[in-house]
C-alpha positions as CSV (number, residue, x, y, z in Angstrom):
1,X,-78.4,-21.7,-31.5
2,X,-74.0,-22.9,-31.4
3,X,-74.2,-18.7,-33.3
4,X,-76.3,-17.1,-31.5
5,X,-75.0,-17.4,-27.7
6,X,-71.3,-16.2,-28.4
7,X,-72.7,-13.5,-30.6
8,X,-75.4,-12.6,-27.4
9,X,-72.5,-12.8,-25.1
10,X,-70.4,-10.5,-27.1
11,X,-73.1,-7.7,-27.2
12,X,-74.1,-8.3,-23.7
13,X,-70.0,-7.6,-23.0
14,X,-69.7,-4.8,-25.6
15,X,-69.6,-1.8,-22.5
16,X,-67.1,-3.0,-20.8
17,X,-65.5,-3.9,-23.7
18,X,-65.6,-0.6,-24.7
19,X,-64.6,0.7,-21.6
20,X,-61.4,-2.0,-21.2
21,X,-60.5,-0.8,-24.9
22,X,-60.4,3.0,-23.8
23,X,-57.4,2.5,-21.9
24,X,-54.6,3.1,-23.1
25,X,-52.3,0.7,-22.0
26,X,-54.2,-1.9,-24.2
27,X,-53.9,-0.6,-27.8
28,X,-50.8,0.1,-27.3
29,X,-49.9,-3.3,-26.0
30,X,-51.7,-4.5,-28.9
31,X,-50.2,-2.2,-31.4
32,X,-46.9,-2.8,-30.3
33,X,-47.8,-6.7,-30.6
34,X,-48.7,-6.3,-33.7
35,X,-45.7,-3.9,-35.0
36,X,-44.0,-6.3,-37.3
37,X,-46.7,-7.5,-39.0
38,X,-48.1,-4.4,-40.2
39,X,-44.5,-3.5,-41.1
40,X,-44.3,-6.3,-43.1
41,X,-47.9,-7.0,-44.9
42,X,-48.8,-2.8,-45.4
43,X,-47.5,-2.0,-48.6
44,X,-46.4,1.8,-47.8
45,X,-44.6,0.8,-45.3
46,X,-43.1,-3.1,-47.0
47,X,-41.6,-1.2,-49.9
48,X,-37.6,-1.8,-49.4
49,X,-38.3,-4.3,-46.8
50,X,-34.9,-7.1,-47.0
51,X,-36.7,-10.4,-47.9
52,X,-35.2,-14.2,-48.4
53,X,-38.5,-15.5,-50.3
54,X,-37.7,-16.8,-53.3
55,X,-39.8,-14.2,-55.6
56,X,-38.4,-11.2,-54.0
57,X,-41.5,-10.2,-52.7
58,X,-40.9,-7.8,-49.3
59,X,-44.8,-7.6,-48.2
60,X,-44.8,-11.4,-47.7
61,X,-43.6,-13.6,-44.9
62,X,-40.8,-15.5,-45.3
63,X,-39.8,-19.6,-44.6
64,X,-38.0,-18.1,-41.4
65,X,-40.5,-16.1,-40.5
66,X,-43.3,-18.1,-40.5
67,X,-41.9,-21.0,-38.0
68,X,-41.5,-18.1,-35.9
69,X,-45.1,-17.2,-36.0
70,X,-45.7,-20.5,-35.6
71,X,-43.5,-21.5,-32.4
72,X,-45.4,-18.2,-30.7
73,X,-48.5,-19.4,-30.9
74,X,-47.7,-22.8,-29.6
75,X,-45.8,-20.7,-26.8
76,X,-49.2,-18.9,-26.2
77,X,-51.1,-21.5,-26.9
78,X,-49.6,-23.8,-23.3
79,X,-48.9,-20.5,-21.1
80,X,-52.7,-19.5,-21.9
81,X,-54.0,-23.5,-20.2
82,X,-52.9,-21.7,-16.7
83,X,-54.8,-18.4,-17.9
84,X,-58.6,-17.8,-15.7
85,X,-59.3,-14.0,-16.7
86,X,-59.3,-12.2,-20.1
87,X,-56.8,-10.3,-19.0
88,X,-54.6,-13.0,-18.5
89,X,-55.2,-14.4,-22.0
90,X,-54.6,-11.4,-23.4
91,X,-51.2,-10.3,-21.4
92,X,-49.9,-13.6,-22.8
93,X,-50.5,-12.9,-25.8
94,X,-49.0,-9.8,-25.6
95,X,-46.0,-10.2,-23.8
96,X,-44.9,-13.2,-25.8
97,X,-45.7,-11.6,-29.4
98,X,-43.5,-8.8,-28.4
99,X,-40.3,-11.1,-28.0
100,X,-41.2,-12.6,-31.4
101,X,-41.2,-9.1,-32.6
102,X,-38.2,-8.1,-31.5
103,X,-36.9,-11.5,-32.9
104,X,-38.5,-10.7,-36.4
105,X,-37.0,-7.1,-36.5
106,X,-33.1,-8.1,-35.1
107,X,-33.4,-10.5,-38.1
108,X,-34.7,-8.1,-40.0
109,X,-32.1,-5.0,-39.4
110,X,-30.7,-4.6,-36.0
111,X,-31.3,-0.7,-36.6
112,X,-35.2,-1.8,-36.4
113,X,-34.5,-4.2,-33.4
114,X,-32.8,-1.5,-31.6
115,X,-35.8,0.9,-32.6
116,X,-38.6,-1.6,-31.6
117,X,-36.9,-2.5,-28.1
118,X,-36.8,1.1,-27.3
119,X,-40.0,2.0,-28.1
120,X,-41.1,-1.4,-25.8
121,X,-38.5,0.2,-22.8
122,X,-40.4,3.5,-23.3
123,X,-43.6,1.9,-23.2
124,X,-43.2,0.0,-19.7
125,X,-41.8,3.0,-18.1
126,X,-44.6,5.3,-18.9
127,X,-47.5,2.8,-19.8
128,X,-48.2,0.6,-16.3
129,X,-51.7,-1.9,-16.4
130,X,-54.8,-0.8,-15.5
131,X,-54.9,-1.5,-11.6
132,X,-58.7,-2.8,-9.8
133,X,-60.2,0.2,-9.0
134,X,-63.7,-1.2,-8.0
135,X,-65.7,-1.5,-4.7
136,X,-63.5,-3.3,-1.9
137,X,-63.0,-3.8,2.3
138,X,-59.3,-3.3,2.2
139,X,-57.0,-1.8,4.1
140,X,-53.5,-0.7,1.6
141,X,-50.3,-1.0,3.9
142,X,-46.7,0.7,3.6
143,X,-43.5,-1.5,5.0
144,X,-44.4,1.1,7.9
145,X,-47.6,0.3,9.0
146,X,-48.4,-3.7,8.4
147,X,-47.0,-4.6,11.9
148,X,-48.3,-1.6,13.9
149,X,-51.7,-2.8,11.9
150,X,-51.5,-6.3,13.1
151,X,-50.1,-5.8,16.4
152,X,-53.3,-3.2,16.7
153,X,-55.4,-5.8,17.8
154,X,-55.4,-8.9,19.2
155,X,-58.4,-10.0,18.5
156,X,-58.6,-9.4,15.2
157,X,-58.1,-11.4,12.6
158,X,-55.9,-10.2,9.0
159,X,-55.9,-11.8,5.7
160,X,-53.2,-10.2,4.2
161,X,-52.1,-10.3,0.2
162,X,-48.7,-10.1,-0.9
163,X,-48.6,-8.9,-4.4
164,X,-46.6,-6.8,-6.8
165,X,-48.2,-4.6,-9.6
166,X,-46.2,-5.7,-12.6
167,X,-47.8,-9.2,-11.4
168,X,-50.4,-10.3,-14.3
169,X,-51.1,-13.0,-11.6
170,X,-51.8,-10.4,-9.0
171,X,-53.4,-8.3,-11.3
172,X,-56.5,-11.0,-12.2
173,X,-56.6,-11.9,-8.4
174,X,-57.2,-8.4,-7.8
175,X,-61.1,-8.4,-7.8
176,X,-61.7,-11.7,-6.8
177,X,-60.1,-10.5,-3.5
178,X,-61.8,-7.3,-3.4
179,X,-65.4,-9.5,-3.8
180,X,-63.7,-11.8,-0.5
181,X,-63.2,-8.7,1.4
182,X,-66.9,-6.8,0.4
183,X,-69.0,-10.4,1.7
184,X,-66.5,-11.5,5.0
185,X,-65.0,-8.0,5.9
186,X,-66.2,-7.2,10.2
187,X,-64.9,-5.3,12.8
188,X,-63.1,-8.7,13.6
189,X,-61.7,-10.2,10.7
190,X,-60.1,-8.1,7.9
191,X,-58.7,-8.0,4.4
192,X,-55.1,-6.2,4.3
193,X,-52.8,-5.7,1.0
194,X,-49.1,-4.8,0.7
195,X,-47.4,-4.2,-2.2
196,X,-43.7,-6.3,-2.0
197,X,-42.8,-4.8,-5.6
198,X,-43.0,-1.5,-3.9
199,X,-41.6,-2.6,-0.3
200,X,-38.8,-4.9,-0.5
201,X,-38.3,-4.8,2.5
202,X,-41.8,-6.4,3.0
203,X,-40.9,-8.6,0.5
204,X,-37.7,-10.1,2.8
205,X,-40.1,-9.9,6.3
206,X,-42.0,-11.9,5.2
207,X,-40.4,-14.5,3.1
208,X,-42.6,-13.6,-0.3
209,X,-40.2,-13.8,-3.2
210,X,-40.4,-11.2,-5.5
211,X,-38.4,-12.4,-8.5
212,X,-39.9,-12.2,-12.3
213,X,-39.9,-16.1,-12.3
214,X,-41.6,-16.3,-9.0
215,X,-44.9,-18.6,-8.3
216,X,-44.9,-16.7,-5.0
217,X,-46.8,-13.9,-6.1
218,X,-50.1,-13.4,-5.0
219,X,-49.2,-14.6,-1.6
220,X,-52.6,-14.9,1.2
221,X,-51.1,-15.1,4.7
222,X,-54.2,-15.5,8.0
223,X,-52.8,-13.6,10.4
224,X,-54.4,-14.5,14.6
225,X,-53.0,-12.6,16.8
226,X,-50.7,-10.7,15.1
227,X,-48.7,-13.8,14.2
228,X,-49.2,-16.0,10.9
229,X,-50.9,-18.8,10.9
230,X,-51.0,-20.4,7.2
231,X,-50.1,-19.4,4.1
232,X,-50.9,-19.9,0.4
233,X,-48.8,-21.1,-1.7
234,X,-46.4,-22.8,0.7
235,X,-42.8,-22.3,1.5
236,X,-40.3,-25.2,1.9
237,X,-36.9,-25.3,3.4
238,X,-35.2,-23.8,1.2
239,X,-37.3,-20.7,0.4
240,X,-39.3,-21.9,-2.4
241,X,-42.6,-22.1,-3.5
242,X,-44.6,-25.5,-3.2
243,X,-46.9,-26.4,-5.8
244,X,-50.9,-26.9,-5.3
245,X,-54.4,-25.7,-6.4
246,X,-57.0,-24.9,-4.4
247,X,-58.2,-27.8,-6.1
248,X,-59.9,-30.6,-2.8
249,X,-60.1,-34.2,-3.4
250,X,-61.2,-36.8,-1.3
251,X,-60.8,-33.7,1.6
252,X,-58.0,-33.7,1.0
253,X,-55.6,-31.1,-0.9
254,X,-53.4,-31.7,-4.2
255,X,-50.5,-30.3,-4.7
256,X,-50.8,-28.8,-8.4
257,X,-49.8,-24.9,-9.2
258,X,-49.4,-22.0,-6.9
259,X,-52.1,-19.2,-6.6
260,X,-54.1,-18.0,-9.2
261,X,-52.4,-19.9,-11.9
262,X,-54.5,-23.0,-11.9
263,X,-53.7,-25.7,-14.8
264,X,-56.9,-25.7,-16.9
265,X,-59.0,-28.7,-18.0
266,X,-59.1,-32.1,-17.0
267,X,-56.9,-33.7,-13.7
268,X,-58.1,-36.8,-13.6
269,X,-61.9,-37.2,-13.1
270,X,-62.5,-34.1,-12.8
271,X,-63.1,-31.4,-14.4
272,X,-61.6,-28.1,-13.7
273,X,-63.3,-25.3,-14.9
274,X,-62.1,-22.3,-17.0
275,X,-62.8,-18.5,-17.9
276,X,-65.9,-17.0,-16.0
277,X,-67.0,-20.6,-14.1
278,X,-62.9,-20.5,-12.6
279,X,-62.6,-17.5,-10.8
280,X,-66.1,-18.1,-9.6
281,X,-64.7,-21.4,-8.9
282,X,-60.9,-20.3,-7.6
283,X,-62.9,-17.8,-5.2
284,X,-65.6,-20.6,-3.7
285,X,-62.0,-22.5,-2.9
286,X,-60.4,-19.7,-1.3
287,X,-63.8,-19.7,1.0
288,X,-62.8,-23.5,1.8
289,X,-58.9,-23.2,2.0
290,X,-59.0,-20.3,4.1
291,X,-62.7,-21.6,6.3
292,X,-63.9,-18.0,5.4
293,X,-67.7,-19.1,7.1
294,X,-66.1,-20.2,9.6
295,X,-63.7,-17.5,10.7
296,X,-66.6,-14.8,9.9
297,X,-68.6,-16.5,12.1
298,X,-66.5,-16.3,15.0
299,X,-65.6,-12.6,14.3
300,X,-69.0,-11.5,14.5
301,X,-69.5,-12.8,18.0
302,X,-66.4,-11.4,19.1
303,X,-67.2,-8.6,18.1
304,X,-70.1,-6.4,19.1
305,X,-73.6,-8.3,17.7
306,X,-75.4,-7.2,14.1
307,X,-78.1,-8.2,12.1
308,X,-76.3,-7.8,8.9
309,X,-75.3,-10.8,7.1
310,X,-72.0,-11.8,5.0
311,X,-73.3,-9.9,2.2
312,X,-73.6,-6.9,4.3
313,X,-70.3,-5.8,5.7
314,X,-69.9,-2.4,8.1
315,X,-68.5,0.8,7.3
316,X,-64.6,0.6,7.4
317,X,-63.3,3.0,9.7
318,X,-61.0,6.4,8.5
319,X,-58.0,5.2,7.7
320,X,-54.6,6.4,9.6
321,X,-53.0,9.2,8.5
322,X,-49.9,6.8,7.1
323,X,-51.9,4.6,4.9
324,X,-51.6,3.5,1.7
325,X,-54.2,3.9,-0.9
326,X,-54.2,3.1,-4.5
327,X,-54.3,6.3,-5.9
328,X,-50.5,6.4,-3.7
329,X,-49.1,3.5,-6.2
């Protein structure tokens, strides 16, 4: 049974896996991540390569290369403890494998290292990670439309995600935020997104850091009457993100790590889920933290009475001409 269950899960997810592999970003990333392994192990390619092995075999790893690969494995295991989705796990493997490949190629031959580094730069410039393109009720703002939209109707409550396309955490959170918008969107409670990686002045105005080491992406801000009411993760007086998580223990929120990079595993006596369960768990905690059920009910009372429940949101109004769409990115 222990073998049958994973096999059935694999067969069930096979169509999605095929669609996932069909995107050029992932096969090319896998090729770059395994480049040194292929060069060192495939006989037509490894002939003539320098080797520090005692037997002089150019088609096998020497002791220093084994050390680097073992260190890479340890780093990936540590980083993946905080990963929620498959995309985050795979992204960490690809990223650190490319770093290790660059070190190994430079150690082998500086010309090969420069060639590999050039290929990685070209890949980053020409092949971007695929964006979430599923159903959603979300308005995409630009630097010119966000303030105008938030101030347009003081009765509307907005939950706005400040994100960056290059952030793996933002990519993983995109389907969660989209699902929340499908469940809770109404005329009095609406969802929006703005790309602070693209509109840097927006990140400055709303104090959302976009540095490569930032822990503020994604940031969710609740606006009521055009005024910020709360945000997660919070920022301290120095503008740094306050470590936290959506886990509730004894009615209070405990500090941990920023959304959605949750520390998975045991925290005291409480078991934190992982994988698909963690995605559902994170969504439920977002609902609780922002009190979305109560906000939805209040918004429905302020708007015209409707028969539909939270799972059947009304149609979104037509987008304004200046409003950004995902295709504009």
